[in-house]
C-alpha positions in Angstrom: 20.9 -35.9 -75.3 22.8 -32.9 -74.1 21.6 -30.8 -71.2 23.2 -27.5 -69.9 24.1 -27.9 -66.3 28.7 -31.4 -62.2 28.7 -33.5 -59.4 27.9 -34.7 -56.1 29.7 -32.7 -53.4 32.7 -32.1 -55.6 35.4 -31.0 -53.1 39.2 -31.2 -53.4 41.4 -31.4 -50.4 45.0 -31.4 -51.2 47.4 -34.1 -50.2 46.4 -37.5 -48.7 43.2 -37.1 -46.6 42.4 -38.9 -43.4 39.5 -40.7 -45.1 41.7 -42.4 -47.7 43.4 -45.6 -46.6 46.6 -47.1 -47.8 47.0 -50.0 -50.2 45.2 -52.4 -47.9 42.2 -51.9 -45.8 41.6 -54.8 -43.4 38.4 -53.3 -42.0 36.2 -53.5 -45.1 35.2 -55.8 -47.9 37.1 -54.5 -50.9 35.1 -53.4 -54.0 37.2 -53.3 -57.2 36.4 -51.2 -60.2 34.1 -52.6 -62.9 35.7 -54.6 -65.6 35.3 -52.0 -68.4 37.7 -49.8 -66.5 41.2 -51.1 -67.0 44.1 -50.0 -64.8 46.8 -51.7 -62.7 47.7 -48.6 -60.7 46.0 -48.9 -57.4 46.4 -45.7 -55.4 44.3 -46.2 -52.2 41.1 -47.4 -50.7 38.1 -45.3 -49.7 36.3 -46.6 -46.6 32.5 -46.5 -46.8 29.9 -47.6 -44.2 26.4 -48.3 -45.6 23.3 -49.9 -44.3 20.6 -51.5 -46.4 18.0 -49.5 -44.4 19.6 -46.2 -45.0 20.0 -46.9 -48.7 16.4 -48.0 -49.1 14.9 -45.1 -47.2 17.1 -42.4 -48.8 16.8 -43.7 -52.3 13.5 -45.4 -52.9 11.8 -43.2 -50.3 12.9 -39.9 -52.0 12.9 -40.9 -55.7 9.5 -41.9 -56.9 10.5 -42.9 -60.4 13.7 -43.8 -62.4 13.3 -40.4 -64.2 13.5 -38.6 -60.9 16.7 -40.5 -60.1 18.3 -39.1 -63.3 17.1 -35.7 -62.3 19.1 -35.9 -59.1 22.3 -36.9 -61.0 21.8 -33.9 -63.3 21.1 -31.4 -60.5 24.3 -32.6 -58.8 26.1 -31.7 -62.0 24.5 -28.3 -62.0 25.5 -27.7 -58.4 29.2 -28.4 -59.3 29.2 -25.7 -61.9 28.7 -27.8 -65.1 27.8 -26.0 -68.3 27.0 -29.2 -70.2 25.8 -32.6 -69.2 25.8 -35.6 -71.6 23.3 -38.4 -70.9 23.5 -41.8 -72.7 21.1 -44.7 -72.4 21.5 -48.2 -73.9 19.0 -48.9 -76.6 18.2 -52.2 -74.9 18.0 -51.5 -71.1 17.2 -55.2 -70.5 20.6 -56.4 -71.7 23.0 -57.7 -69.1 25.6 -55.3 -70.5 23.4 -52.3 -70.7 24.7 -49.1 -69.1 23.5 -45.6 -68.2 26.1 -42.8 -68.5 26.0 -39.2 -67.2 29.0 -37.1 -68.0 29.5 -33.4 -67.1 32.2 -30.7 -67.4 31.9 -29.4 -63.9 34.7 -29.1 -61.3 35.1 -32.8 -60.7 37.2 -34.5 -57.9 40.6 -35.6 -56.9 41.1 -38.7 -54.7 40.3 -36.4 -51.7 37.0 -35.4 -53.2 36.1 -39.0 -54.0 36.6 -39.9 -50.3 34.3 -36.9 -49.3 31.8 -38.0 -51.9 31.2 -41.3 -50.0 30.7 -39.6 -46.6 27.0 -40.2 -46.7 24.8 -37.2 -46.0 27.7 -34.7 -46.2 28.1 -32.2 -48.9 30.8 -29.7 -48.0 30.9 -28.0 -51.4 27.2 -27.2 -50.9 28.0 -25.3 -47.7 31.2 -23.7 -48.8 32.1 -21.6 -51.8 29.7 -22.8 -54.5 31.0 -22.7 -58.1 30.5 -19.5 -60.0 26.9 -18.9 -61.0 25.6 -21.5 -58.5 24.3 -19.6 -55.5 21.9 -22.2 -54.2 22.4 -26.0 -54.4 19.6 -27.9 -56.1 20.5 -31.5 -55.1 19.3 -33.2 -52.0 21.5 -33.2 -48.9 24.6 -34.7 -50.4 22.9 -38.1 -51.0 22.3 -38.0 -54.7 24.7 -40.8 -55.4 22.4 -43.1 -53.3 19.6 -42.4 -55.8 21.4 -44.6 -58.3 20.6 -47.6 -56.1 17.1 -47.5 -57.6 18.5 -48.1 -61.1 21.7 -50.2 -60.8 23.8 -52.5 -58.7 27.0 -50.7 -59.5 27.9 -47.1 -59.7 31.4 -46.1 -61.1 32.8 -42.5 -60.9 35.4 -41.8 -63.5 36.9 -38.3 -62.9 39.4 -36.0 -64.5 41.0 -33.1 -62.7 44.5 -31.6 -62.2 45.9 -33.7 -65.1 44.8 -36.9 -63.4 42.3 -39.6 -64.2 40.8 -41.7 -61.4 38.1 -44.3 -61.0 36.2 -45.9 -58.1 33.2 -48.3 -58.1 30.4 -48.8 -55.5 28.7 -52.2 -55.5 25.3 -52.0 -53.8 25.0 -55.7 -54.0 27.5 -56.0 -51.2 25.0 -54.4 -48.8 22.7 -57.1 -47.6 19.0 -56.5 -46.6 18.6 -56.0 -42.8 15.7 -55.4 -40.6 17.6 -52.9 -38.6 17.9 -49.3 -40.0 21.5 -48.7 -38.8 23.0 -52.2 -39.3 25.9 -51.3 -41.5 28.4 -52.9 -43.8 32.0 -51.7 -44.0 33.3 -51.5 -47.6 36.6 -50.5 -49.0 36.4 -49.0 -52.5 39.5 -49.6 -54.6 40.7 -46.3 -56.2 42.8 -46.6 -59.4 44.6 -44.1 -61.6 44.3 -44.3 -65.3 46.0 -42.8 -68.4 43.9 -40.6 -70.6 43.7 -43.4 -73.2 42.4 -45.8 -70.5 39.8 -43.3 -69.3 38.5 -42.6 -72.8 38.5 -46.4 -73.5 36.3 -46.9 -70.4 33.9 -44.2 -71.6 33.9 -45.9 -75.1 33.0 -49.2 -73.5 30.2 -47.7 -71.5 28.8 -46.3 -74.7 28.5 -49.7 -76.3 24.9 -50.5 -76.9 23.8 -46.9 -77.2 22.5 -45.4 -80.4 25.7 -43.3 -80.8 28.4 -45.7 -79.7 30.4 -45.4 -83.0 30.1 -41.7 -83.4 29.7 -40.1 -80.0 31.0 -36.6 -80.1 31.8 -36.9 -76.4 34.9 -38.9 -77.2 36.3 -35.9 -79.1 35.2 -33.3 -76.5 36.6 -34.9 -73.3 40.3 -34.7 -74.3 39.9 -30.9 -74.6 38.4 -30.4 -71.2 40.4 -29.5 -68.1 38.0 -31.4 -65.8 35.0 -33.7 -66.2 33.1 -36.4 -64.3 31.4 -39.5 -65.5 28.8 -41.5 -63.5 28.6 -45.0 -65.0 25.7 -47.2 -64.0 26.0 -50.9 -64.7 24.3 -54.2 -63.8 21.0 -52.4 -64.2 17.9 -53.3 -62.2 14.4 -53.9 -63.7 13.5 -50.3 -62.6 15.9 -49.0 -65.2 13.8 -50.5 -68.0 11.0 -48.1 -67.0 13.0 -45.1 -68.2 11.2 -43.4 -71.1 13.4 -41.1 -73.2 10.7 -38.6 -74.0 9.6 -38.2 -70.3 13.3 -38.1 -69.3 13.9 -35.2 -71.6 11.0 -33.3 -70.1 12.2 -34.0 -66.5 15.7 -32.8 -67.3 14.6 -29.6 -69.1 12.3 -28.7 -66.2 14.5 -29.7 -63.3 17.3 -27.0 -63.5 16.9 -23.3 -62.6 18.5 -22.0 -65.8 
C-alpha cells in the first residue's frame, strides 16, 4: 500500500551533538540493533530516559486502536515533507518473525537527528522551518514514536541522508512496569553505520512474510532516493494482530490534509 505523505521530528545538527555519547555509555543499559540489521561499525550511543508510566500514558492513552498508531507514523512522515510513504504488513501478524514496516522519502535524519528523536516530547523541526509545503504539523507533540509501544516490543529506525546509512533500535521490553509515573530507566541505544547493501538487505529481511517480499518495488526505488527513513516494528504484540488492512487504508487516506 502506498500513501502520499517523513518522520518524527527529523532534525539534523551538524557535527557530534552533546546528546550522542562515545563508544561506551556507562550510565545506561545498552540496546543493540535488531538482528536483521547487520553492521560491525558502531558510531556512538544515544542516551534515552524512559519510564513505563510515561510510555503507557502517552501511547495507550492517546491511541485508541492499532490503526490510529499507524496513522501517527504516517502523519510524522507527512510532517517531515514526504511525498510518498510505503506501508508493509506481514500476512501472518501472529508469527514470531512478523514485522510492520513504514518507509518514506522525507528529509530523514543524521546521527544528530536520531539523538533529537529520542528526546521525549521535543520536536524541534515542528517549531522551526517546516519542510516545503508543510505549514502546520499534524503529528502529536513529538511523541509519535511512543505510539509504536502499542504494537511492538522493538522499534528500529533505519535512515539514509547525506550519503550515510544509520540504524538504531529501541527495545520497550527494557522498560519495566512501575507504579510511579516518573520512575525512569536509563537506556543507551547503539547507533551503527551501514553500507547501502546492508541497509537494503535489512529492508529486504523486514519484508519477509509480506505478500510482496519477492517483488517489492521499494527495493528498486530506495537506491535512487537522496534521503529516506524506515520505521521497522518487530517482536509484535497481540494488539498488532487487530490491524485490519481495509480499515487501515481508510484511516490513512482520511488522516492527511492533502
